[in-house]
C-alpha distance (Angstrom), angle and dihedral (degrees) to the residues before:
residue distance angle dihedral
M1 . . .
F2 3.80 . .
F3 3.82 102.5 .
D4 3.79 129.8 60.8
Y5 3.82 111.6 -159.1
G6 3.80 94.8 177.8
Q7 3.80 93.8 116.9
A8 3.82 95.2 46.6
E9 3.82 117.3 143.7
F10 3.80 123.5 -173.7
R11 3.77 140.8 -154.3
Y12 3.81 115.5 -156.0
T13 3.79 104.6 -164.3
P14 2.93 136.2 104.4
F15 3.84 83.3 -0.6
P16 3.82 134.5 -17.5
I17 3.81 111.3 -82.1
G18 3.78 130.4 154.7
I19 3.78 145.0 172.5
A20 3.79 132.9 -141.4
K21 3.80 121.4 -165.2
P22 2.98 132.3 -151.3
V23 3.77 91.9 21.4
M24 3.83 99.9 169.4
P25 3.80 137.9 31.6
P26 3.82 107.0 -91.3
A27 3.81 94.6 -117.3
R28 3.81 93.8 51.9
Y29 3.79 91.5 45.2
A30 3.80 90.3 51.2
E31 3.83 88.2 55.1
L32 3.81 90.2 58.6
V33 3.79 91.1 49.3
A34 3.80 91.7 50.0
N35 3.81 93.9 47.3
F36 3.81 101.9 45.5
P37 3.83 110.5 134.3
P38 3.83 119.9 -98.8
L39 3.79 115.8 -101.6
E40 3.81 93.6 -116.1
L41 3.82 88.9 73.4
F42 3.82 92.3 59.0
E43 3.81 131.4 92.0
S44 3.81 121.5 -140.3
F45 3.79 126.6 -124.6
E46 3.80 87.9 -132.4
R47 3.81 92.4 61.5
M48 3.80 90.5 46.2
G49 3.81 92.0 51.3
K50 3.80 93.8 -116.7
K51 3.78 126.8 140.4
G52 3.77 118.5 -106.1
R53 3.79 133.0 39.2
K54 3.77 109.2 -88.4
Y55 3.81 142.8 127.7
T56 3.79 120.8 -138.8
L57 3.79 139.7 -172.3
S58 3.79 109.8 -169.9
A59 3.79 144.4 144.3
K60 3.79 88.1 -117.7
E61 3.81 97.7 55.3
D62 3.83 102.5 30.0
P63 3.82 110.6 5.9
K64 3.82 96.3 172.1
R65 3.81 95.3 54.0
Y66 3.81 93.4 38.6
H67 3.81 95.4 51.9
A68 3.79 92.0 42.9
Y69 3.80 90.3 57.6
V70 3.82 95.5 42.5
N71 3.81 92.2 47.7
S72 3.81 91.5 49.0
S73 3.83 91.6 63.8
P74 3.83 126.6 61.3
L75 3.80 88.5 -154.9
W76 3.81 95.4 54.9
R77 3.82 92.4 40.4
E78 3.78 89.7 55.9
L79 3.79 93.1 46.1
H80 3.81 91.7 45.8
A81 3.81 91.2 53.0
W82 3.81 91.2 49.2
F83 3.80 93.4 50.5
K84 3.80 88.4 51.9
S85 3.79 92.8 50.1
R86 3.77 128.2 103.1
S87 3.81 87.3 -127.2
F88 3.80 92.5 63.0
I89 3.82 97.4 40.7
Y90 3.78 97.5 47.3
G91 3.79 91.3 36.4
V92 3.82 88.2 63.5
L93 3.81 91.2 46.8
D94 3.80 90.7 49.0
L95 3.81 89.8 50.5
L96 3.80 90.4 53.3
A97 3.80 92.6 46.4
A98 3.81 89.9 51.4
H99 3.82 86.9 58.5
D100 3.84 93.6 50.5
I101 3.82 93.4 -95.5
D102 3.81 101.6 118.7
L103 3.81 109.3 173.0
G104 3.80 92.5 -175.4
Y105 3.80 97.9 -119.7
R106 3.80 116.4 138.5
Y107 3.76 132.3 176.8
I108 3.81 111.1 -118.9
P109 3.82 119.3 -171.7
P110 3.82 115.3 -112.2
H111 3.81 95.0 -112.1
L112 3.83 89.6 62.3
R113 3.80 98.7 47.5
V114 3.79 106.5 74.8
A115 3.78 115.1 26.0
R116 3.79 118.5 97.3
R117 3.78 89.6 -134.3
A118 3.80 89.3 55.0
S119 3.80 90.5 51.9
A120 3.78 89.9 58.8
L121 3.80 89.4 47.4
L122 3.79 91.3 52.8
R123 3.80 91.1 50.2
R124 3.79 91.8 51.8
R125 3.79 91.1 49.8
R126 3.80 91.7 43.5
I127 3.79 91.5 -128.5
P128 3.83 111.6 163.5
P129 3.82 116.2 -111.2
Y130 3.78 112.6 -87.7
V131 3.81 115.1 -104.4
P132 3.82 114.7 -174.9
L133 3.80 112.3 -127.9
K134 3.78 133.6 -162.1
A135 3.80 135.9 -171.7
R136 3.78 131.5 -148.9
F137 3.78 135.1 172.3
E138 3.76 136.3 -153.0
F139 3.78 134.6 -161.6
S140 3.81 109.8 -122.7
A141 3.80 132.0 -171.0
L142 3.80 127.6 -178.4
P143 3.82 117.8 -169.3
A144 3.79 110.7 -117.8
D145 3.82 90.9 -135.5
G146 3.80 99.4 73.7
G147 3.78 103.0 -30.8
N148 3.80 112.7 151.7
L149 3.78 147.6 157.0
P150 3.84 113.4 -142.5
P151 3.82 119.6 -132.8
H152 3.80 112.5 -73.1
T153 3.81 139.5 146.3
D154 3.85 101.1 -136.1
A155 3.80 129.3 -106.8
P156 3.82 118.2 -56.0
T157 3.82 91.3 -115.9
K158 3.80 92.4 63.2
I159 3.79 120.2 94.9
V160 3.81 105.0 174.7
T161 3.82 131.5 7.5
L162 3.81 125.5 -159.9
I163 3.82 122.7 -166.6
L164 3.80 119.6 -161.8
P165 3.84 116.7 -175.3
I166 3.80 113.4 -138.8
L167 3.76 99.0 -150.2
G168 3.78 135.8 143.2
E169 3.80 120.3 -133.4
G170 3.82 110.1 -87.5
E171 3.81 92.1 9.2
W172 3.81 97.4 111.0
D173 3.80 130.8 55.1
Q174 3.81 111.2 -152.2
A175 3.82 87.7 -140.3
Y176 3.81 86.2 74.3
G177 3.83 90.5 66.4
G178 3.80 115.6 -144.7
G179 3.81 97.3 150.0
T180 3.80 122.5 141.1
D181 3.81 108.6 -108.8
V182 3.80 124.5 -150.0
N183 3.80 104.6 -143.9
W184 3.78 137.9 -161.7
P185 3.83 124.0 -168.4
K186 3.78 119.0 -110.8
D187 3.81 86.9 -144.5
E188 3.82 109.3 58.1
A189 3.83 89.3 -149.2
R190 3.82 86.4 73.5
S191 3.81 94.2 55.0
F192 3.82 92.2 91.4
N193 3.80 106.9 68.2
Q194 3.79 107.9 147.1
M195 3.81 92.3 146.9
N196 3.82 93.5 54.5
R197 3.77 104.7 -116.6
V198 3.82 107.4 -177.2
A199 3.81 116.4 -122.3
S200 3.78 133.7 -161.7
F201 3.79 122.7 -105.0
E202 3.81 89.0 -117.4
E203 3.81 90.1 62.4
M204 3.81 93.3 59.7
N205 3.76 142.3 71.7
V206 3.81 118.1 -147.8
L207 3.81 111.5 -126.5
H208 3.79 97.9 177.3
T209 3.80 139.7 -7.6
Y210 3.79 126.3 -147.1
P211 3.82 104.9 -153.2
F212 3.78 119.0 -128.3
T213 3.81 102.6 -108.2
P214 3.84 135.3 150.8
N215 3.79 127.1 -86.6
Q216 3.78 99.0 10.8
C217 3.77 132.7 121.7
I218 3.80 123.3 -148.5
L219 3.79 113.5 -162.9
F220 3.77 129.8 -179.4
V221 3.78 142.1 168.9
K222 3.78 121.1 -112.4
T223 3.80 107.7 -120.4
F224 3.79 136.7 159.0
N225 3.82 88.4 -91.3
S226 3.81 104.8 31.7
W227 3.81 92.4 131.6
H228 3.82 112.9 174.5
S229 3.79 137.6 151.6
V230 3.79 148.4 165.4
A231 3.82 110.2 -120.4
P232 3.83 119.5 -136.1
M233 3.77 107.2 -75.2
R234 3.81 128.1 -129.6
G235 3.79 103.5 -150.0
P236 3.80 134.9 119.5
A237 3.79 124.5 -75.1
G238 3.78 112.8 -95.4
R239 3.81 95.8 32.2
L240 3.83 116.0 111.6
R241 3.80 135.3 -155.2
R242 3.83 97.0 -140.1
T243 3.80 123.1 -167.7
L244 3.76 145.4 159.7
T245 3.79 110.3 -130.4
I246 3.80 113.7 -161.2
N247 3.79 121.7 -168.4
I248 3.79 129.4 -166.2
E249 3.79 109.8 -157.0
A250 3.78 141.9 171.7
L251 3.79 110.3 -97.4
T252 3.81 111.0 -112.0
């Protein structure tokens, strides 16, 4: 297991969001910092026609380049396999359930999923229907001089998002910004946003900010009102807000 959630603390309104810190042994975390991909492998949101100022390297946007980099590194191969594992996915769901955030997903062995007789058995035991889940992660980098992610609630397919800063000690000045903001719309008509329409910063109030600091993990549940953002940063050119963003999703 890579992550330790033992120190996790949660907020419950307007949506469930928590933070665990420290989430990794310092030596292992330092390995991630040292082995983050170079920026020339990333694609920009601007070139993809997306809102915000961000660079990304992901299996969704550029699978060939992403998998080539992950497969070139024993560290990232190991981490990739763990994120894909049932242990990681249901470990996150168990963590949430332990903090009174039960999303209702349960692992059901394959031999119980299909047969009609098994369906009756599941009903008698009141076991929730099985929904196959998957996890993926992307490398993200926001330039410190103006990088941002506008307020949004995440795609409807997402269930849980985890954000792990990749940041060396003393590398980041909090005056740059870069924290993850919990938002709430000034117009209550915008509070329902299941389909993830992107808003402007001017349309939102900031309820809470999780500062961008090393060796922490922010995790939150996708809901109809899980508004969050990264406000435009005020740092020097050449400095990057680097993260791993891990998503747990329903398999489609």
